C-alpha positions in Angstrom: -35.2 2.8 11.3 -34.7 1.1 14.5 -31.8 0.9 16.4 -30.7 -2.4 15.2 -31.1 -1.4 11.3 -29.0 1.7 12.0 -26.1 -0.6 13.5 -26.6 -3.0 10.9 -26.0 -0.3 8.4 -23.2 1.3 10.2 -21.2 -2.2 10.2 -21.9 -3.0 6.8 -20.7 0.8 5.9 -17.5 0.3 7.7 -16.5 -3.3 6.6 -17.3 -1.8 3.2 -14.9 1.1 3.7 -12.1 -0.9 5.0 -12.4 -3.2 1.9 -12.1 0.0 -0.3 -9.0 1.2 2.0 -7.7 -2.4 1.5 -7.8 -2.1 -2.2 -6.5 1.4 -2.2 -3.2 0.4 -0.2 -2.9 -2.6 -2.4 -2.9 -0.7 -5.5 -0.7 2.1 -4.2 1.9 -0.5 -2.9 1.9 -2.3 -6.2 2.5 1.2 -7.8 5.3 1.8 -5.2 7.2 -1.7 -5.8 8.2 -0.6 -9.4 9.2 2.7 -8.4 11.2 1.2 -5.4 12.6 -1.8 -8.1 13.9 1.3 -10.7 15.4 2.9 -7.9 16.9 0.0 -6.4 18.5 -1.0 -9.9 19.7 2.5 -10.5 21.8 2.7 -7.1 23.1 -0.9 -7.4 26.0 0.4 -9.6 26.9 3.0 -7.2 26.8 0.8 -4.3 29.1 -1.5 -5.7 31.6 1.2 -6.7 31.4 2.8 -3.3 32.2 -0.8 -1.8 35.3 -0.9 -3.6 36.8 2.0 -1.7 36.1 0.3 1.7 
């Protein structure tokens, strides 16, 4: 394998790894969005109650 072919494979590998990482991050953020929404909805009544005292 020549140097050119080696570099080409390395570049493709890096691009592929980056795309996989982006997909994993996207899935993780979507999962966390559901959790964060539930936490925010649970905390909203408590925030409103606390606000009444200030």
